[in-house]
Structure formats: structure tokens, C-alpha cells
PDB file of N, CA, C and O in Angstrom:
ATOM      1  N   UNK A   1      38.564   1.611  11.777  1.00  0.00           N
ATOM      2  CA  UNK A   1      38.852   1.203  10.428  1.00  0.00           C
ATOM      3  C   UNK A   1      38.770   2.395   9.539  1.00  0.00           C
ATOM      4  O   UNK A   1      37.773   3.116   9.598  1.00  0.00           O
ATOM      5  N   UNK A   2      39.766   2.657   8.703  1.00  0.00           N
ATOM      6  CA  UNK A   2      39.810   3.803   7.825  1.00  0.00           C
ATOM      7  C   UNK A   2      39.138   3.465   6.486  1.00  0.00           C
ATOM      8  O   UNK A   2      39.648   2.631   5.738  1.00  0.00           O
ATOM      9  N   UNK A   3      38.011   4.097   6.180  1.00  0.00           N
ATOM     10  CA  UNK A   3      37.274   3.782   4.920  1.00  0.00           C
ATOM     11  C   UNK A   3      37.953   4.283   3.674  1.00  0.00           C
ATOM     12  O   UNK A   3      37.647   3.801   2.583  1.00  0.00           O
ATOM     13  N   UNK A   4      38.882   5.249   3.788  1.00  0.00           N
ATOM     14  CA  UNK A   4      39.573   5.767   2.689  1.00  0.00           C
ATOM     15  C   UNK A   4      40.554   4.825   2.070  1.00  0.00           C
ATOM     16  O   UNK A   4      40.947   5.003   0.918  1.00  0.00           O
ATOM     17  N   UNK A   5      40.967   3.800   2.827  1.00  0.00           N
ATOM     18  CA  UNK A   5      41.935   2.829   2.337  1.00  0.00           C
ATOM     19  C   UNK A   5      41.299   1.594   1.687  1.00  0.00           C
ATOM     20  O   UNK A   5      42.006   0.713   1.198  1.00  0.00           O
ATOM     21  N   UNK A   6      39.942   1.534   1.684  1.00  0.00           N
ATOM     22  CA  UNK A   6      39.274   0.423   1.052  1.00  0.00           C
ATOM     23  C   UNK A   6      39.250   0.584  -0.448  1.00  0.00           C
ATOM     24  O   UNK A   6      39.232   1.716  -0.930  1.00  0.00           O
ATOM     25  N   UNK A   7      39.249  -0.516  -1.226  1.00  0.00           N
ATOM     26  CA  UNK A   7      39.232  -0.394  -2.682  1.00  0.00           C
ATOM     27  C   UNK A   7      37.881   0.161  -3.122  1.00  0.00           C
ATOM     28  O   UNK A   7      36.860  -0.045  -2.467  1.00  0.00           O
ATOM     29  N   UNK A   8      37.904   0.878  -4.260  1.00  0.00           N
ATOM     30  CA  UNK A   8      36.694   1.413  -4.825  1.00  0.00           C
ATOM     31  C   UNK A   8      35.983   0.293  -5.638  1.00  0.00           C
ATOM     32  O   UNK A   8      36.582  -0.231  -6.577  1.00  0.00           O
ATOM     33  N   UNK A   9      34.761  -0.076  -5.312  1.00  0.00           N
ATOM     34  CA  UNK A   9      34.095  -1.188  -5.990  1.00  0.00           C
ATOM     35  C   UNK A   9      33.201  -0.754  -7.137  1.00  0.00           C
ATOM     36  O   UNK A   9      32.828  -1.571  -7.979  1.00  0.00           O
ATOM     37  N   UNK A  10      32.852   0.531  -7.178  1.00  0.00           N
ATOM     38  CA  UNK A  10      31.938   1.052  -8.254  1.00  0.00           C
ATOM     39  C   UNK A  10      32.713   1.917  -9.239  1.00  0.00           C
ATOM     40  O   UNK A  10      33.568   2.720  -8.867  1.00  0.00           O
ATOM     41  N   UNK A  11      32.389   1.725 -10.470  1.00  0.00           N
ATOM     42  CA  UNK A  11      32.963   2.525 -11.525  1.00  0.00           C
ATOM     43  C   UNK A  11      31.872   3.371 -12.161  1.00  0.00           C
ATOM     44  O   UNK A  11      31.904   3.580 -13.374  1.00  0.00           O
ATOM     45  N   UNK A  12      30.907   3.866 -11.391  1.00  0.00           N
ATOM     46  CA  UNK A  12      29.764   4.605 -11.893  1.00  0.00           C
ATOM     47  C   UNK A  12      30.294   6.033 -12.279  1.00  0.00           C
ATOM     48  O   UNK A  12      30.918   6.707 -11.460  1.00  0.00           O
ATOM     49  N   UNK A  13      30.034   6.456 -13.505  1.00  0.00           N
ATOM     50  CA  UNK A  13      30.453   7.775 -13.929  1.00  0.00           C
ATOM     51  C   UNK A  13      29.555   8.846 -13.247  1.00  0.00           C
ATOM     52  O   UNK A  13      28.389   8.604 -12.933  1.00  0.00           O
ATOM     53  N   UNK A  14      30.127   9.979 -13.047  1.00  0.00           N
ATOM     54  CA  UNK A  14      29.386  11.105 -12.509  1.00  0.00           C
ATOM     55  C   UNK A  14      28.528  11.681 -13.562  1.00  0.00           C
ATOM     56  O   UNK A  14      28.924  11.667 -14.728  1.00  0.00           O
ATOM     57  N   UNK A  15      27.305  12.222 -13.226  1.00  0.00           N
ATOM     58  CA  UNK A  15      26.477  12.812 -14.240  1.00  0.00           C
ATOM     59  C   UNK A  15      27.025  14.089 -14.746  1.00  0.00           C
ATOM     60  O   UNK A  15      27.679  14.791 -13.976  1.00  0.00           O
ATOM     61  N   UNK A  16      26.811  14.473 -16.022  1.00  0.00           N
ATOM     62  CA  UNK A  16      27.309  15.732 -16.503  1.00  0.00           C
ATOM     63  C   UNK A  16      26.692  16.930 -15.771  1.00  0.00           C
ATOM     64  O   UNK A  16      25.510  16.900 -15.427  1.00  0.00           O
ATOM     65  N   UNK A  17      27.450  17.941 -15.542  1.00  0.00           N
ATOM     66  CA  UNK A  17      27.003  19.126 -14.812  1.00  0.00           C
ATOM     67  C   UNK A  17      26.136  20.072 -15.567  1.00  0.00           C
ATOM     68  O   UNK A  17      25.306  20.769 -14.983  1.00  0.00           O
ATOM     69  N   UNK A  18      26.317  20.109 -16.874  1.00  0.00           N
ATOM     70  CA  UNK A  18      25.639  21.100 -17.678  1.00  0.00           C
ATOM     71  C   UNK A  18      24.310  20.573 -18.315  1.00  0.00           C
ATOM     72  O   UNK A  18      23.709  21.222 -19.170  1.00  0.00           O
ATOM     73  N   UNK A  19      23.909  19.421 -17.874  1.00  0.00           N
ATOM     74  CA  UNK A  19      22.665  18.830 -18.432  1.00  0.00           C
ATOM     75  C   UNK A  19      21.433  19.496 -17.822  1.00  0.00           C
ATOM     76  O   UNK A  19      21.386  19.662 -16.603  1.00  0.00           O
ATOM     77  N   UNK A  20      20.462  19.872 -18.595  1.00  0.00           N
ATOM     78  CA  UNK A  20      19.227  20.516 -18.010  1.00  0.00           C
ATOM     79  C   UNK A  20      18.468  19.503 -17.185  1.00  0.00           C
ATOM     80  O   UNK A  20      18.575  18.303 -17.441  1.00  0.00           O
ATOM     81  N   UNK A  21      17.723  19.936 -16.226  1.00  0.00           N
ATOM     82  CA  UNK A  21      16.942  19.021 -15.378  1.00  0.00           C
ATOM     83  C   UNK A  21      15.814  18.303 -16.273  1.00  0.00           C
ATOM     84  O   UNK A  21      15.233  18.855 -17.207  1.00  0.00           O
ATOM     85  N   UNK A  22      15.615  17.072 -15.867  1.00  0.00           N
ATOM     86  CA  UNK A  22      14.614  16.284 -16.640  1.00  0.00           C
ATOM     87  C   UNK A  22      13.181  16.789 -16.332  1.00  0.00           C
ATOM     88  O   UNK A  22      12.862  17.202 -15.217  1.00  0.00           O
ATOM     89  N   UNK A  23      12.367  16.732 -17.355  1.00  0.00           N
ATOM     90  CA  UNK A  23      10.989  17.143 -17.280  1.00  0.00           C
ATOM     91  C   UNK A  23      10.126  16.021 -16.580  1.00  0.00           C
ATOM     92  O   UNK A  23      10.320  14.840 -16.868  1.00  0.00           O
ATOM     93  N   UNK A  24       9.206  16.388 -15.692  1.00  0.00           N
ATOM     94  CA  UNK A  24       8.332  15.377 -15.111  1.00  0.00           C
ATOM     95  C   UNK A  24       7.397  14.863 -16.149  1.00  0.00           C
ATOM     96  O   UNK A  24       7.010  15.622 -17.038  1.00  0.00           O
ATOM     97  N   UNK A  25       6.999  13.592 -16.092  1.00  0.00           N
ATOM     98  CA  UNK A  25       6.050  13.071 -17.134  1.00  0.00           C
ATOM     99  C   UNK A  25       4.673  13.773 -17.006  1.00  0.00           C
ATOM    100  O   UNK A  25       4.302  14.271 -15.943  1.00  0.00           O
ATOM    101  N   UNK A  26       3.965  13.788 -18.096  1.00  0.00           N
ATOM    102  CA  UNK A  26       2.643  14.405 -18.090  1.00  0.00           C
ATOM    103  C   UNK A  26       1.669  13.513 -17.360  1.00  0.00           C
ATOM    104  O   UNK A  26       1.496  12.350 -17.723  1.00  0.00           O
ATOM    105  N   UNK A  27       1.047  14.028 -16.362  1.00  0.00           N
ATOM    106  CA  UNK A  27       0.165  13.261 -15.469  1.00  0.00           C
ATOM    107  C   UNK A  27      -1.305  13.396 -15.833  1.00  0.00           C
ATOM    108  O   UNK A  27      -2.150  13.209 -14.957  1.00  0.00           O
ATOM    109  N   UNK A  28      -1.653  13.703 -17.054  1.00  0.00           N
ATOM    110  CA  UNK A  28      -3.029  13.866 -17.394  1.00  0.00           C
ATOM    111  C   UNK A  28      -3.626  12.484 -17.607  1.00  0.00           C
ATOM    112  O   UNK A  28      -2.971  11.583 -18.130  1.00  0.00           O
ATOM    113  N   UNK A  29      -4.920  12.326 -17.179  1.00  0.00           N
ATOM    114  CA  UNK A  29      -5.531  11.040 -17.289  1.00  0.00           C
ATOM    115  C   UNK A  29      -6.604  11.073 -18.343  1.00  0.00           C
ATOM    116  O   UNK A  29      -7.421  11.994 -18.362  1.00  0.00           O
ATOM    117  N   UNK A  30      -6.625  10.109 -19.207  1.00  0.00           N
ATOM    118  CA  UNK A  30      -7.691  10.036 -20.148  1.00  0.00           C
ATOM    119  C   UNK A  30      -8.731   8.999 -19.762  1.00  0.00           C
ATOM    120  O   UNK A  30      -8.555   8.292 -18.770  1.00  0.00           O
ATOM    121  N   UNK A  31      -9.791   8.897 -20.512  1.00  0.00           N
ATOM    122  CA  UNK A  31     -10.948   8.032 -20.116  1.00  0.00           C
ATOM    123  C   UNK A  31     -10.472   6.524 -20.164  1.00  0.00           C
ATOM    124  O   UNK A  31     -10.952   5.725 -19.360  1.00  0.00           O
ATOM    125  N   UNK A  32      -9.612   6.160 -21.021  1.00  0.00           N
ATOM    126  CA  UNK A  32      -9.184   4.775 -21.185  1.00  0.00           C
ATOM    127  C   UNK A  32      -8.542   4.314 -19.851  1.00  0.00           C
ATOM    128  O   UNK A  32      -8.813   3.195 -19.415  1.00  0.00           O
ATOM    129  N   UNK A  33      -7.732   5.110 -19.216  1.00  0.00           N
ATOM    130  CA  UNK A  33      -7.049   4.715 -17.978  1.00  0.00           C
ATOM    131  C   UNK A  33      -8.099   4.564 -16.826  1.00  0.00           C
ATOM    132  O   UNK A  33      -7.977   3.664 -15.995  1.00  0.00           O
ATOM    133  N   UNK A  34      -9.065   5.403 -16.794  1.00  0.00           N
ATOM    134  CA  UNK A  34     -10.054   5.363 -15.743  1.00  0.00           C
ATOM    135  C   UNK A  34     -11.016   4.137 -15.899  1.00  0.00           C
ATOM    136  O   UNK A  34     -11.436   3.563 -14.895  1.00  0.00           O
ATOM    137  N   UNK A  35     -11.349   3.753 -17.115  1.00  0.00           N
ATOM    138  CA  UNK A  35     -12.196   2.608 -17.325  1.00  0.00           C
ATOM    139  C   UNK A  35     -11.519   1.310 -16.853  1.00  0.00           C
ATOM    140  O   UNK A  35     -12.214   0.375 -16.455  1.00  0.00           O
ATOM    141  N   UNK A  36     -10.195   1.234 -16.889  1.00  0.00           N
ATOM    142  CA  UNK A  36      -9.478  -0.015 -16.424  1.00  0.00           C
ATOM    143  C   UNK A  36      -9.663  -0.186 -14.934  1.00  0.00           C
ATOM    144  O   UNK A  36      -9.580  -1.323 -14.470  1.00  0.00           O
ATOM    145  N   UNK A  37      -9.903   0.832 -14.153  1.00  0.00           N
ATOM    146  CA  UNK A  37     -10.054   0.752 -12.696  1.00  0.00           C
ATOM    147  C   UNK A  37     -11.320   0.032 -12.363  1.00  0.00           C
ATOM    148  O   UNK A  37     -11.336  -0.713 -11.383  1.00  0.00           O
ATOM    149  N   UNK A  38     -12.423   0.205 -13.131  1.00  0.00           N
ATOM    150  CA  UNK A  38     -13.709  -0.365 -12.839  1.00  0.00           C
ATOM    151  C   UNK A  38     -13.694  -1.911 -12.986  1.00  0.00           C
ATOM    152  O   UNK A  38     -14.645  -2.555 -12.544  1.00  0.00           O
ATOM    153  N   UNK A  39     -12.697  -2.501 -13.564  1.00  0.00           N
ATOM    154  CA  UNK A  39     -12.684  -3.931 -13.802  1.00  0.00           C
ATOM    155  C   UNK A  39     -12.772  -4.779 -12.554  1.00  0.00           C
ATOM    156  O   UNK A  39     -13.388  -5.844 -12.587  1.00  0.00           O
ATOM    157  N   UNK A  40     -12.190  -4.355 -11.471  1.00  0.00           N
ATOM    158  CA  UNK A  40     -12.133  -5.101 -10.245  1.00  0.00           C
ATOM    159  C   UNK A  40     -13.096  -4.664  -9.164  1.00  0.00           C
ATOM    160  O   UNK A  40     -12.977  -5.070  -8.008  1.00  0.00           O
ATOM    161  N   UNK A  41     -14.063  -3.822  -9.551  1.00  0.00           N
ATOM    162  CA  UNK A  41     -14.961  -3.256  -8.575  1.00  0.00           C
ATOM    163  C   UNK A  41     -15.876  -4.395  -7.934  1.00  0.00           C
ATOM    164  O   UNK A  41     -16.106  -4.394  -6.725  1.00  0.00           O
ATOM    165  N   UNK A  42     -16.342  -5.275  -8.713  1.00  0.00           N
ATOM    166  CA  UNK A  42     -17.215  -6.325  -8.186  1.00  0.00           C
ATOM    167  C   UNK A  42     -16.490  -7.248  -7.236  1.00  0.00           C
ATOM    168  O   UNK A  42     -17.078  -7.689  -6.248  1.00  0.00           O
ATOM    169  N   UNK A  43     -15.210  -7.560  -7.506  1.00  0.00           N
ATOM    170  CA  UNK A  43     -14.413  -8.487  -6.627  1.00  0.00           C
ATOM    171  C   UNK A  43     -14.115  -7.680  -5.330  1.00  0.00           C
ATOM    172  O   UNK A  43     -14.153  -8.240  -4.235  1.00  0.00           O
ATOM    173  N   UNK A  44     -13.829  -6.404  -5.459  1.00  0.00           N
ATOM    174  CA  UNK A  44     -13.552  -5.604  -4.269  1.00  0.00           C
ATOM    175  C   UNK A  44     -14.807  -5.510  -3.409  1.00  0.00           C
ATOM    176  O   UNK A  44     -14.725  -5.536  -2.182  1.00  0.00           O
ATOM    177  N   UNK A  45     -15.958  -5.403  -4.044  1.00  0.00           N
ATOM    178  CA  UNK A  45     -17.219  -5.339  -3.235  1.00  0.00           C
ATOM    179  C   UNK A  45     -17.432  -6.680  -2.455  1.00  0.00           C
ATOM    180  O   UNK A  45     -17.746  -6.670  -1.265  1.00  0.00           O
ATOM    181  N   UNK A  46     -17.261  -7.769  -3.129  1.00  0.00           N
ATOM    182  CA  UNK A  46     -17.493  -9.047  -2.423  1.00  0.00           C
ATOM    183  C   UNK A  46     -16.468  -9.285  -1.301  1.00  0.00           C
ATOM    184  O   UNK A  46     -16.819  -9.807  -0.243  1.00  0.00           O
ATOM    185  N   UNK A  47     -15.211  -8.905  -1.533  1.00  0.00           N
ATOM    186  CA  UNK A  47     -14.195  -9.052  -0.453  1.00  0.00           C
ATOM    187  C   UNK A  47     -14.568  -8.133   0.746  1.00  0.00           C
ATOM    188  O   UNK A  47     -14.439  -8.513   1.910  1.00  0.00           O
ATOM    189  N   UNK A  48     -15.015  -6.959   0.417  1.00  0.00           N
ATOM    190  CA  UNK A  48     -15.388  -6.030   1.523  1.00  0.00           C
ATOM    191  C   UNK A  48     -16.601  -6.518   2.309  1.00  0.00           C
ATOM    192  O   UNK A  48     -16.656  -6.377   3.531  1.00  0.00           O
ATOM    193  N   UNK A  49     -17.592  -7.105   1.586  1.00  0.00           N
ATOM    194  CA  UNK A  49     -18.715  -7.630   2.276  1.00  0.00           C
ATOM    195  C   UNK A  49     -18.370  -8.853   3.156  1.00  0.00           C
ATOM    196  O   UNK A  49     -18.833  -8.925   4.294  1.00  0.00           O
ATOM    197  N   UNK A  50     -17.611  -9.762   2.683  1.00  0.00           N
ATOM    198  CA  UNK A  50     -17.214 -10.891   3.459  1.00  0.00           C
ATOM    199  C   UNK A  50     -16.331 -10.507   4.691  1.00  0.00           C
ATOM    200  O   UNK A  50     -16.517 -11.050   5.780  1.00  0.00           O
ATOM    201  N   UNK A  51     -15.418  -9.609   4.508  1.00  0.00           N
ATOM    202  CA  UNK A  51     -14.660  -9.121   5.674  1.00  0.00           C
ATOM    203  C   UNK A  51     -15.490  -8.385   6.670  1.00  0.00           C
ATOM    204  O   UNK A  51     -15.281  -8.528   7.875  1.00  0.00           O
ATOM    205  N   UNK A  52     -16.459  -7.573   6.192  1.00  0.00           N
ATOM    206  CA  UNK A  52     -17.389  -6.849   7.077  1.00  0.00           C
ATOM    207  C   UNK A  52     -18.234  -7.798   7.952  1.00  0.00           C
ATOM    208  O   UNK A  52     -18.389  -7.604   9.157  1.00  0.00           O
ATOM    209  N   UNK A  53     -18.772  -8.835   7.277  1.00  0.00           N
ATOM    210  CA  UNK A  53     -19.612  -9.795   8.009  1.00  0.00           C
ATOM    211  C   UNK A  53     -18.773 -10.584   9.035  1.00  0.00           C
ATOM    212  O   UNK A  53     -19.233 -10.868  10.141  1.00  0.00           O
ATOM    213  N   UNK A  54     -17.573 -10.918   8.656  1.00  0.00           N
ATOM    214  CA  UNK A  54     -16.636 -11.603   9.548  1.00  0.00           C
ATOM    215  C   UNK A  54     -16.246 -10.769  10.761  1.00  0.00           C
ATOM    216  O   UNK A  54     -16.192 -11.275  11.882  1.00  0.00           O
ATOM    217  N   UNK A  55     -15.979  -9.504  10.530  1.00  0.00           N
ATOM    218  CA  UNK A  55     -15.639  -8.594  11.620  1.00  0.00           C
ATOM    219  C   UNK A  55     -16.902  -8.396  12.517  1.00  0.00           C
ATOM    220  O   UNK A  55     -16.758  -8.369  13.740  1.00  0.00           O
ATOM    221  N   UNK A  56     -18.053  -8.267  11.988  1.00  0.00           N
ATOM    222  CA  UNK A  56     -19.262  -8.112  12.798  1.00  0.00           C
ATOM    223  C   UNK A  56     -19.543  -9.350  13.633  1.00  0.00           C
ATOM    224  O   UNK A  56     -19.960  -9.228  14.785  1.00  0.00           O
ATOM    225  N   UNK A  57     -19.329 -10.521  13.090  1.00  0.00           N
ATOM    226  CA  UNK A  57     -19.595 -11.769  13.810  1.00  0.00           C
ATOM    227  C   UNK A  57     -18.573 -11.885  14.954  1.00  0.00           C
ATOM    228  O   UNK A  57     -18.954 -12.250  16.066  1.00  0.00           O
ATOM    229  N   UNK A  58     -17.316 -11.592  14.717  1.00  0.00           N
ATOM    230  CA  UNK A  58     -16.314 -11.690  15.753  1.00  0.00           C
ATOM    231  C   UNK A  58     -16.561 -10.670  16.808  1.00  0.00           C
ATOM    232  O   UNK A  58     -16.438 -10.975  17.994  1.00  0.00           O
ATOM    233  N   UNK A  59     -16.895  -9.503  16.443  1.00  0.00           N
ATOM    234  CA  UNK A  59     -17.106  -8.380  17.405  1.00  0.00           C
ATOM    235  C   UNK A  59     -18.335  -8.667  18.286  1.00  0.00           C
ATOM    236  O   UNK A  59     -18.303  -8.349  19.475  1.00  0.00           O
ATOM    237  N   UNK A  60     -19.364  -9.227  17.771  1.00  0.00           N
ATOM    238  CA  UNK A  60     -20.534  -9.517  18.505  1.00  0.00           C
ATOM    239  C   UNK A  60     -20.252 -10.570  19.583  1.00  0.00           C
ATOM    240  O   UNK A  60     -20.698 -10.436  20.723  1.00  0.00           O
ATOM    241  N   UNK A  61     -19.534 -11.582  19.223  1.00  0.00           N
ATOM    242  CA  UNK A  61     -19.198 -12.705  20.158  1.00  0.00           C
ATOM    243  C   UNK A  61     -18.236 -12.105  21.227  1.00  0.00           C
ATOM    244  O   UNK A  61     -18.373 -12.416  22.411  1.00  0.00           O
ATOM    245  N   UNK A  62     -17.326 -11.302  20.842  1.00  0.00           N
ATOM    246  CA  UNK A  62     -16.375 -10.760  21.782  1.00  0.00           C
ATOM    247  C   UNK A  62     -17.067  -9.865  22.835  1.00  0.00           C
ATOM    248  O   UNK A  62     -16.746  -9.925  24.021  1.00  0.00           O
ATOM    249  N   UNK A  63     -18.004  -9.052  22.382  1.00  0.00           N
ATOM    250  CA  UNK A  63     -18.724  -8.158  23.334  1.00  0.00           C
ATOM    251  C   UNK A  63     -19.572  -8.982  24.298  1.00  0.00           C
ATOM    252  O   UNK A  63     -19.625  -8.694  25.493  1.00  0.00           O
ATOM    253  N   UNK A  64     -20.237 -10.014  23.764  1.00  0.00           N
ATOM    254  CA  UNK A  64     -21.061 -10.877  24.624  1.00  0.00           C
ATOM    255  C   UNK A  64     -20.163 -11.606  25.632  1.00  0.00           C
ATOM    256  O   UNK A  64     -20.575 -11.736  26.785  1.00  0.00           O
ATOM    257  N   UNK A  65     -19.046 -12.059  25.302  1.00  0.00           N
ATOM    258  CA  UNK A  65     -18.129 -12.718  26.188  1.00  0.00           C
ATOM    259  C   UNK A  65     -17.670 -11.790  27.263  1.00  0.00           C
ATOM    260  O   UNK A  65     -17.670 -12.168  28.434  1.00  0.00           O
ATOM    261  N   UNK A  66     -17.274 -10.575  26.917  1.00  0.00           N
ATOM    262  CA  UNK A  66     -16.800  -9.595  27.941  1.00  0.00           C
ATOM    263  C   UNK A  66     -17.875  -9.230  28.878  1.00  0.00           C
ATOM    264  O   UNK A  66     -17.614  -9.094  30.073  1.00  0.00           O
ATOM    265  N   UNK A  67     -19.119  -9.053  28.399  1.00  0.00           N
ATOM    266  CA  UNK A  67     -20.217  -8.714  29.320  1.00  0.00           C
ATOM    267  C   UNK A  67     -20.493  -9.845  30.279  1.00  0.00           C
ATOM    268  O   UNK A  67     -20.730  -9.592  31.461  1.00  0.00           O
ATOM    269  N   UNK A  68     -20.474 -11.082  29.822  1.00  0.00           N
ATOM    270  CA  UNK A  68     -20.719 -12.256  30.666  1.00  0.00           C
ATOM    271  C   UNK A  68     -19.572 -12.418  31.688  1.00  0.00           C
ATOM    272  O   UNK A  68     -19.808 -12.847  32.817  1.00  0.00           O
ATOM    273  N   UNK A  69     -18.401 -12.093  31.311  1.00  0.00           N
ATOM    274  CA  UNK A  69     -17.206 -12.221  32.187  1.00  0.00           C
ATOM    275  C   UNK A  69     -17.322 -11.147  33.278  1.00  0.00           C
ATOM    276  O   UNK A  69     -17.040 -11.446  34.438  1.00  0.00           O
ATOM    277  N   UNK A  70     -17.718  -9.931  32.962  1.00  0.00           N
ATOM    278  CA  UNK A  70     -17.869  -8.871  33.978  1.00  0.00           C
ATOM    279  C   UNK A  70     -18.920  -9.215  34.985  1.00  0.00           C
ATOM    280  O   UNK A  70     -18.742  -8.992  36.182  1.00  0.00           O
ATOM    281  N   UNK A  71     -20.081  -9.790  34.484  1.00  0.00           N
ATOM    282  CA  UNK A  71     -21.160 -10.176  35.386  1.00  0.00           C
ATOM    283  C   UNK A  71     -20.889 -11.417  36.191  1.00  0.00           C
ATOM    284  O   UNK A  71     -21.609 -11.723  37.141  1.00  0.00           O
ATOM    285  N   UNK A  72     -19.819 -12.154  35.800  1.00  0.00           N
ATOM    286  CA  UNK A  72     -19.474 -13.324  36.596  1.00  0.00           C
ATOM    287  C   UNK A  72     -20.254 -14.553  36.162  1.00  0.00           C
ATOM    288  O   UNK A  72     -20.400 -15.480  36.959  1.00  0.00           O
ATOM    289  N   UNK A  73     -20.766 -14.606  34.928  1.00  0.00           N
ATOM    290  CA  UNK A  73     -21.515 -15.687  34.469  1.00  0.00           C
ATOM    291  C   UNK A  73     -20.622 -16.720  33.839  1.00  0.00           C
ATOM    292  O   UNK A  73     -21.104 -17.752  33.373  1.00  0.00           O
TER     293      UNK A  73
END
């Protein structure tokens, strides 16, 4: 199939060639932005604790099962 014979669907204009490159935004952080991050620290701590305890419980049972299986019990 020849792609050159398909109709052109986009009418997007080409960007001007003489336009200067755009400046990147200023990435400096002030104290107000950093304070907003601390708002969810307590929730993140609780989720981490719950997942940690869950993983420890599953891991302990899995290790006990494998040891018993190897010993033939």
C-alpha cells in the first residue's frame, strides 16, 4: 500500500523557523512547596508498617512450610 496516496488528515501548521528556543521553567523550590509534602507522611508510615508486618507474616509461614517439606514432615 502506498502511503503517499492517502489523504492528509491533519492540518497542523509547521512551527516558525526563526523562533528562539523556549526557556526551561525555573526549578527552584521554596519552603511552601516542601511543607506540602509532609502532609501525607503519617499515612505513608501506617501503610508501610501494615505492609511490612504482612510481608513478615507471609515470609515466616513460607519458610516454615519449605523447611517442613524438605524434611518430609
